[in-house]
C-alpha positions as CSV (number, residue, x, y, z in Angstrom):
1,M,-13.7,-9.7,32.6
2,N,-10.4,-11.2,31.2
3,T,-11.6,-14.5,30.0
4,P,-10.9,-14.7,26.2
5,E,-13.5,-15.7,23.7
6,L,-10.9,-17.1,21.4
7,V,-7.2,-18.1,21.6
8,I,-4.9,-18.4,18.6
9,R,-1.7,-20.3,19.2
10,G,1.5,-20.6,17.2
11,R,5.1,-21.7,17.5
12,R,6.3,-18.6,15.6
13,V,4.3,-15.6,16.6
14,I,5.7,-12.2,15.5
15,T,5.3,-9.7,18.4
16,P,7.0,-6.4,19.0
17,D,9.3,-8.1,21.5
18,G,10.4,-10.8,19.0
19,T,9.2,-14.0,17.4
20,V,8.2,-16.5,20.0
21,P,5.9,-19.5,20.7
22,A,2.8,-17.7,22.1
23,T,-0.9,-17.6,22.5
24,I,-3.0,-14.6,21.5
25,H,-6.0,-14.1,23.7
26,I,-8.9,-12.3,22.1
27,R,-12.1,-10.8,23.5
28,D,-14.5,-8.3,21.8
29,G,-12.3,-8.2,18.8
30,R,-9.2,-7.0,20.7
31,I,-6.1,-8.7,22.0
32,I,-6.3,-8.9,25.7
33,A,-3.2,-10.9,26.4
34,V,-0.2,-12.4,24.6
35,G,0.8,-15.5,26.7
36,E,3.1,-18.5,26.7
37,F,2.5,-21.2,24.2
38,E,1.0,-23.5,26.9
39,D,-1.3,-20.7,28.2
40,A,-4.5,-21.8,26.6
41,P,-7.5,-21.8,29.0
42,H,-9.7,-24.8,29.1
43,G,-13.1,-24.4,27.6
44,V,-12.0,-21.5,25.3
45,P,-12.1,-22.1,21.5
46,L,-8.5,-22.6,20.3
47,V,-7.1,-22.1,16.9
48,D,-3.9,-24.1,17.1
49,V,-1.7,-23.2,14.0
50,G,1.6,-24.4,15.4
51,A,0.9,-27.8,16.8
52,A,2.7,-29.7,14.0
53,D,5.7,-27.4,13.8
54,D,9.0,-27.6,15.8
55,V,10.0,-24.5,17.7
56,G,12.2,-22.3,15.6
57,D,11.7,-24.4,12.4
58,D,11.8,-21.9,9.5
59,R,9.5,-24.2,7.5
60,G,6.7,-23.7,10.1
61,V,3.7,-21.5,10.1
62,V,4.1,-17.8,11.1
63,V,1.4,-15.9,13.0
64,M,1.8,-12.2,12.1
65,P,-0.3,-9.0,12.4
66,G,-2.8,-8.2,9.7
67,L,-1.1,-6.0,7.0
68,V,-1.9,-2.3,6.6
69,D,-2.0,-0.9,3.1
70,T,-2.2,2.9,2.9
71,H,-2.1,3.2,-0.9
72,V,-5.2,1.6,-2.5
73,H,-7.3,3.0,-5.4
74,I,-10.8,1.5,-5.2
75,N,-12.6,4.0,-7.6
76,E,-16.1,3.6,-6.2
77,P,-18.4,5.4,-6.8
78,G,-18.3,6.5,-10.4
79,R,-15.7,4.1,-11.8
80,T,-16.8,0.9,-10.1
81,D,-16.3,-0.9,-13.4
82,W,-12.6,-0.3,-12.7
83,E,-12.7,-1.5,-9.1
84,G,-15.2,-1.5,-6.2
85,F,-15.2,-1.9,-2.4
86,T,-16.5,-5.5,-2.5
87,T,-13.9,-6.8,-5.0
88,A,-11.0,-4.8,-3.6
89,T,-11.5,-5.7,0.0
90,R,-12.0,-9.4,-0.8
91,A,-8.6,-9.2,-2.5
92,A,-7.2,-7.5,0.5
93,A,-8.5,-10.3,2.8
94,A,-7.1,-13.0,0.6
95,G,-3.7,-11.1,0.7
96,G,-3.6,-10.8,4.5
97,V,-4.5,-7.0,4.4
98,T,-6.9,-6.2,7.2
99,T,-6.7,-2.4,7.0
100,L,-6.4,-0.2,4.0
101,V,-6.6,3.5,3.3
102,E,-8.3,4.4,0.0
103,M,-7.1,7.1,-2.3
104,P,-9.2,10.2,-3.2
105,L,-9.2,9.4,-6.9
106,N,-10.2,7.8,-9.4
107,S,-13.8,7.8,-8.1
108,I,-16.5,10.2,-9.3
109,P,-16.8,12.5,-7.4
110,A,-13.2,12.7,-6.2
111,T,-12.8,13.0,-2.5
112,T,-12.0,16.8,-2.6
113,T,-14.9,18.1,-0.4
114,R,-16.5,17.1,2.8
115,E,-19.7,16.2,0.9
116,N,-17.8,14.1,-1.6
117,L,-16.1,12.3,1.4
118,E,-19.5,11.5,2.8
119,T,-20.6,10.2,-0.7
120,K,-17.6,7.9,-0.7
121,Q,-18.2,6.7,2.8
122,A,-21.9,6.0,2.0
123,A,-20.8,4.0,-1.1
124,A,-18.6,1.8,1.1
125,V,-21.2,0.9,3.7
126,G,-21.9,-2.8,3.9
127,K,-19.4,-3.7,1.2
128,C,-16.0,-3.9,3.0
129,H,-14.5,-7.2,4.0
130,V,-11.6,-5.4,5.8
131,D,-11.4,-2.1,7.7
132,V,-11.2,0.9,5.4
133,G,-10.2,4.5,5.9
134,F,-9.9,7.4,3.5
135,W,-7.5,10.0,2.2
136,G,-8.8,13.5,1.2
137,G,-7.6,15.2,-1.9
138,L,-5.7,18.5,-2.3
139,V,-6.5,20.1,-5.6
140,P,-6.3,23.7,-6.8
141,G,-9.0,25.8,-5.2
142,N,-10.2,23.5,-2.4
143,A,-8.2,24.9,0.5
144,A,-11.4,25.8,2.4
145,E,-12.4,22.1,2.3
146,L,-9.3,20.7,3.9
147,P,-10.3,21.5,7.6
148,R,-13.8,20.2,6.8
149,M,-12.5,16.9,5.5
150,F,-10.0,16.7,8.3
151,D,-12.9,17.0,10.8
152,G,-14.7,14.3,8.8
153,G,-12.0,11.8,9.6
154,V,-9.6,11.6,6.6
155,F,-6.1,10.4,7.4
156,G,-4.4,13.2,5.5
157,F,-4.4,14.7,2.0
158,K,-3.1,13.5,-1.4
159,C,-1.8,15.7,-4.1
160,F,-0.2,15.3,-7.5
161,L,2.5,17.5,-8.9
162,V,1.8,16.3,-12.4
163,P,-1.5,15.6,-14.2
164,S,-3.2,12.7,-12.5
165,G,-4.7,11.2,-15.6
166,V,-8.3,12.1,-14.6
167,D,-10.0,15.4,-15.0
168,E,-11.6,15.4,-11.6
169,F,-8.3,15.5,-9.8
170,A,-6.1,18.4,-11.0
171,H,-2.4,18.7,-10.0
172,V,-1.1,21.5,-7.8
173,T,1.8,23.9,-8.3
174,E,4.5,25.1,-5.9
175,D,2.4,28.2,-5.4
176,D,-0.6,26.1,-4.4
177,L,1.4,24.2,-1.9
178,G,3.0,27.3,-0.5
179,A,-0.5,28.6,0.3
180,V,-1.9,25.5,1.9
181,M,1.0,23.7,3.6
182,P,1.1,26.2,6.6
183,E,-2.6,25.3,7.2
184,L,-1.8,21.6,7.0
185,A,1.0,22.2,9.6
186,R,-1.5,24.0,11.8
187,L,-3.9,21.1,11.6
188,G,-1.2,18.5,12.1
189,A,-2.3,16.9,8.8
190,L,-0.2,14.6,6.7
191,L,0.4,15.6,3.0
192,I,1.1,12.6,0.7
193,V,2.6,13.5,-2.6
194,H,2.8,12.0,-6.1
195,A,6.3,13.4,-6.6
196,E,7.0,14.0,-10.2
197,T,7.3,17.5,-11.7
198,P,6.0,18.2,-15.2
199,A,9.0,19.9,-16.9
200,P,11.4,16.9,-17.2
201,I,8.5,14.8,-18.5
202,E,7.4,17.4,-21.1
203,A,11.0,17.7,-22.2
204,A,11.4,14.0,-22.5
205,L,8.2,13.6,-24.6
206,A,9.3,16.5,-26.8
207,G,12.6,14.7,-27.4
208,L,10.8,11.5,-28.4
209,E,8.6,13.3,-30.8
210,Q,11.6,15.0,-32.4
211,E,13.3,11.7,-32.9
212,N,10.2,10.3,-34.7
213,V,11.7,6.8,-34.4
214,A,10.8,5.8,-30.9
215,D,8.6,2.6,-30.8
216,P,5.8,3.0,-28.3
217,R,5.7,-0.8,-27.9
218,L,9.1,-0.8,-26.4
219,Y,9.3,-0.3,-22.6
220,E,12.5,1.7,-23.1
221,T,10.5,4.3,-24.9
222,F,8.1,4.7,-22.0
223,L,10.9,4.7,-19.5
224,R,12.6,7.5,-21.3
225,S,9.4,9.5,-21.2
226,R,9.4,9.5,-17.3
227,P,13.0,10.4,-16.4
228,K,14.3,10.2,-12.9
229,A,14.8,14.0,-13.0
230,A,11.0,14.4,-12.6
231,E,11.1,12.5,-9.3
232,D,14.3,14.1,-8.2
233,E,13.1,17.6,-8.7
234,A,9.8,16.8,-6.9
235,V,11.5,15.3,-3.9
236,A,13.8,18.3,-3.6
237,L,10.8,20.6,-3.8
238,M,8.9,18.7,-1.1
239,I,11.9,18.6,1.2
240,R,12.3,22.4,0.9
241,L,8.6,23.0,1.5
242,C,8.6,20.6,4.4
243,R,11.5,22.6,6.0
244,E,9.9,26.0,5.3
245,T,6.3,25.2,6.5
246,G,6.8,22.5,9.1
247,A,4.1,20.3,7.4
248,R,4.4,16.6,7.5
249,V,5.2,15.2,4.1
250,H,5.1,11.6,2.7
251,I,6.4,10.7,-0.7
252,V,4.3,8.0,-2.3
253,H,5.4,5.1,-4.7
254,H,9.0,6.3,-4.8
255,S,11.1,4.7,-7.6
256,S,14.1,6.9,-8.4
257,S,17.4,5.8,-6.8
258,S,19.1,9.1,-7.6
259,S,17.0,11.1,-5.0
260,L,17.5,8.6,-2.2
261,G,20.4,10.8,-1.0
262,L,18.1,13.8,-0.7
263,L,15.7,11.8,1.4
264,R,18.6,10.4,3.6
265,A,19.8,13.9,4.2
266,A,16.4,15.3,5.0
267,K,15.8,12.6,7.6
268,A,19.2,13.2,9.1
269,E,18.2,16.9,9.4
270,G,15.2,15.8,11.4
271,L,12.6,16.9,8.9
272,A,9.1,15.4,9.1
273,I,9.4,13.5,5.9
274,T,8.8,9.8,5.1
275,A,8.7,7.8,1.9
276,E,7.3,4.5,0.5
277,T,8.0,2.2,-2.4
278,C,5.9,-0.6,-3.9
279,P,6.3,-4.3,-4.7
280,H,6.6,-3.8,-8.5
281,Y,9.6,-1.5,-8.1
282,L,11.2,-4.2,-5.9
283,T,10.4,-7.2,-8.1
284,F,10.6,-6.2,-11.7
285,A,13.4,-4.6,-13.8
286,A,13.0,-2.5,-16.9
287,E,15.4,-4.7,-18.9
288,D,13.0,-7.6,-18.5
289,V,9.7,-6.0,-19.6
290,P,8.5,-7.7,-22.8
291,V,7.6,-5.8,-25.9
292,G,4.0,-4.5,-25.7
293,A,3.5,-5.8,-22.2
294,T,1.5,-2.8,-21.0
295,E,0.4,-4.6,-17.8
296,F,3.9,-3.4,-16.5
297,K,3.1,0.3,-17.0
298,C,2.8,2.5,-13.9
299,C,3.9,6.0,-13.0
300,P,6.6,6.6,-11.8
301,P,7.9,3.7,-13.9
302,I,9.6,0.4,-13.0
303,R,13.3,1.2,-13.5
304,E,16.5,-0.7,-14.2
305,R,17.9,-3.6,-12.2
306,M,20.5,-1.4,-10.5
307,N,17.8,1.1,-9.5
308,R,15.8,-1.8,-7.9
309,E,18.7,-2.9,-5.8
310,A,19.3,0.7,-4.6
311,L,15.6,0.7,-3.4
312,W,16.2,-2.5,-1.4
313,D,19.3,-0.9,0.1
314,A,17.3,2.2,1.0
315,L,14.7,0.0,2.8
316,D,17.4,-1.8,4.7
317,R,18.9,1.6,5.8
318,G,15.6,3.2,6.7
319,V,15.7,5.8,4.0
320,L,12.5,4.3,2.6
321,D,10.0,3.5,5.4
322,M,7.5,1.1,4.0
323,I,6.1,-0.9,1.1
324,V,2.5,-0.4,0.0
325,S,0.7,-1.8,-3.0
326,D,-0.4,1.3,-5.0
327,H,-3.2,-1.0,-6.2
328,S,-4.4,0.9,-9.2
329,P,-6.6,-1.2,-11.5
330,C,-8.5,-0.3,-14.7
331,P,-10.5,-2.2,-17.3
332,P,-8.2,-4.2,-19.5
333,E,-9.1,-2.2,-22.6
334,L,-7.4,0.8,-21.1
335,K,-4.2,-1.1,-20.9
336,R,-4.0,-1.1,-24.7
337,R,-2.9,-4.7,-24.9
338,E,-4.2,-5.0,-28.4
339,T,-1.7,-2.4,-29.6
340,G,0.9,-2.7,-26.8
341,D,1.3,1.1,-26.8
342,F,3.0,2.0,-23.5
343,L,2.6,5.8,-24.1
344,T,-1.2,5.7,-24.3
345,A,-2.0,2.8,-21.9
346,W,-3.3,3.5,-18.4
347,G,-0.6,3.5,-15.8
348,G,-1.3,1.3,-12.8
349,I,-0.7,-2.2,-11.4
350,A,-3.2,-4.2,-9.5
351,S,-1.4,-6.1,-6.7
352,L,-3.4,-5.8,-3.5
353,Q,-3.7,-9.5,-3.0
354,L,-0.1,-10.3,-3.9
355,R,1.8,-7.7,-1.8
356,L,3.0,-10.1,1.0
357,P,4.2,-13.0,-1.1
358,A,5.7,-10.7,-3.8
359,V,7.7,-8.7,-1.2
360,W,8.7,-11.8,0.8
361,T,9.9,-13.6,-2.3
362,E,12.4,-10.8,-3.1
363,A,13.2,-10.0,0.6
364,R,14.3,-13.4,1.5
365,E,16.6,-13.6,-1.5
366,R,18.4,-10.6,-0.2
367,G,18.7,-12.0,3.3
368,H,15.9,-10.2,5.0
369,K,13.9,-11.9,7.8
370,I,10.1,-12.1,7.9
371,E,10.1,-9.7,10.8
372,R,11.5,-6.9,8.6
373,V,8.7,-7.6,6.1
374,V,6.1,-7.2,8.9
375,E,7.7,-3.9,9.8
376,W,7.5,-2.6,6.2
377,L,4.0,-4.0,5.4
378,A,2.2,-3.6,8.7
379,A,3.8,-1.6,11.5
380,A,5.2,1.3,9.5
381,P,2.1,2.0,7.4
382,A,0.0,1.9,10.7
383,R,2.4,4.5,12.2
384,L,2.1,6.7,9.1
385,V,-1.7,7.1,9.6
386,G,-1.7,7.2,13.4
387,L,-3.1,3.7,13.8
388,E,0.0,2.3,15.6
389,G,-2.0,1.8,18.9
390,R,-4.7,-0.2,17.1
391,K,-3.2,-1.8,14.0
392,G,0.0,-3.3,12.7
393,A,1.2,-5.3,15.7
394,L,0.2,-8.3,17.9
395,S,0.0,-6.4,21.2
396,V,-2.4,-6.0,24.0
397,G,-5.1,-3.5,23.2
398,H,-4.7,-3.8,19.4
399,D,-7.4,-5.1,17.2
400,A,-7.1,-8.9,16.8
401,D,-6.1,-8.6,13.1
402,I,-4.1,-11.7,12.4
403,V,-2.6,-13.5,9.5
404,V,-1.5,-17.1,9.4
405,F,1.3,-17.4,6.8
406,R,3.4,-20.3,5.6
407,P,6.6,-18.7,4.3
408,E,8.2,-21.8,2.8
409,A,5.2,-22.7,0.7
410,T,5.1,-21.5,-2.9
411,Q,2.3,-20.5,-5.3
412,Q,2.1,-19.7,-9.0
413,V,0.1,-16.6,-9.7
414,E,-3.1,-17.6,-11.6
415,P,-5.1,-14.6,-12.6
416,A,-8.4,-16.5,-12.2
417,L,-7.7,-16.8,-8.5
418,L,-7.3,-13.1,-7.9
419,H,-10.2,-11.4,-6.3
420,H,-9.9,-7.8,-7.6
421,R,-12.2,-7.0,-10.4
422,H,-9.8,-7.2,-13.3
423,K,-7.2,-10.0,-13.6
424,L,-4.6,-8.5,-15.9
425,T,-1.3,-8.5,-13.9
426,P,2.4,-8.5,-14.6
427,Y,2.7,-11.2,-11.9
428,A,0.8,-13.8,-14.0
429,G,2.6,-17.1,-14.0
430,R,5.2,-15.9,-11.6
431,I,6.2,-18.3,-8.7
432,L,6.0,-16.5,-5.4
433,S,7.2,-17.7,-2.0
434,G,4.7,-17.7,0.9
435,V,1.1,-18.7,1.1
436,I,-1.5,-16.9,3.3
437,E,-3.5,-19.6,5.0
438,A,-6.0,-17.6,7.0
439,T,-6.8,-14.0,7.8
440,F,-8.7,-12.8,11.0
441,L,-10.3,-9.4,11.3
442,R,-10.9,-8.4,14.9
443,G,-10.9,-12.1,15.9
444,V,-13.2,-13.2,13.1
445,K,-11.9,-15.4,10.3
446,I,-12.5,-13.7,7.0
447,Y,-10.3,-15.9,4.8
448,D,-9.4,-19.6,5.1
449,Q,-7.2,-21.5,2.6
450,G,-8.6,-20.0,-0.5
451,E,-12.2,-19.4,0.7
452,L,-13.5,-16.0,1.6
453,M,-16.3,-15.5,4.1
454,K,-19.4,-14.1,2.5
455,K,-20.3,-11.6,5.2
456,A,-18.6,-8.1,4.7
457,A,-17.4,-7.5,8.3
458,G,-15.1,-4.5,7.7
459,A,-15.6,-1.2,9.4
460,L,-15.1,2.3,8.1
461,L,-12.3,4.0,10.0
462,L,-12.0,7.6,11.0
463,A,-8.7,9.2,11.9
464,R,-8.3,10.0,15.6
465,R,-7.6,13.6,16.5
């Protein structure tokens, strides 16, 4: 039966074949057809988002696929006072994110065993307003758990090359990776890596201690403590191990411009390596961070203006593949705002709800079209985790995950309007371009002009093998 249950129509619908006036026909939560603008069957409910806009008018409403965010820290169970499934997924829905993949830390227990994965999944049941999948964790000594978690549906495995900041998730060494990456290659499992090595960081901190004059309230002090060399060494290591073992590798939250050449060469060589960056690296600059403004702290750090522009160039050239949030919240007291001490503050930026307007604001200033933003925020993350046949595009057979976006509207970031648990954000007061008017998850409206639907309609996703 091909009769749709709902049709969404727009003058600017972003499809894999281009941006066109079109109708999206939906049945049983899936897209069953993408038709001409006039192709709206009588008697079928119609959401007409383009009726008042001229064809091709850049001021008009855009209909785009729901965004996919593969780097989100939710922290439930165990640290639900930091963030939980209810609050995080409400923020996702308000930000046009219909699919996210949750990190294996900072929850207690960490997702490092099959049993812990099942504990995490149980904690999420009935709380998710968008679809949620899970990463497994690679830590020293859990090699036997990797196939079990893989069979349990994780989308791959996350590791740190430096201390993660929490005791439950220890970092791995080159020897650890050399032992497990052949097994990951055999499984066909993706390894995602926090790519900083310890030695340059330890040397930098020792240098600051010897100076005994570095002010921890200055962002420059923190920036000096996390040098580019830490990222550059880690990227070089992961490229070599990718080449030697054949395992798929993905570099998370990349910030260093000086290792982009390594990534470019590795891709030219045909290695199975990809990399992401984040909105904060593309928006802010180290020179502009105020004294004591620890809400800007994240690891790797926000770097200088020239570094930021190099990241944009790398996205344009395909050296960096996607933009994800690295939504990493914590209680405000852990940000040490009372002292402004960058060195002791928790590192992480909560931006799940703001990813689309933050990226669009900066992208359009550099001449990028909204279609490129959709590639970076939806299609590429979906490909990374094997969901390209279901998520990240407005195509027949895909889930009817749809965002109605007004790119020419503006908004001022008001922390009180953010839906994640804690409202401290470096975006506070910033004017961003683009307003999300509505979000649909599998054909059901879950967000509408500032209002969230009360029912948690999200599903728990398992990776397809």
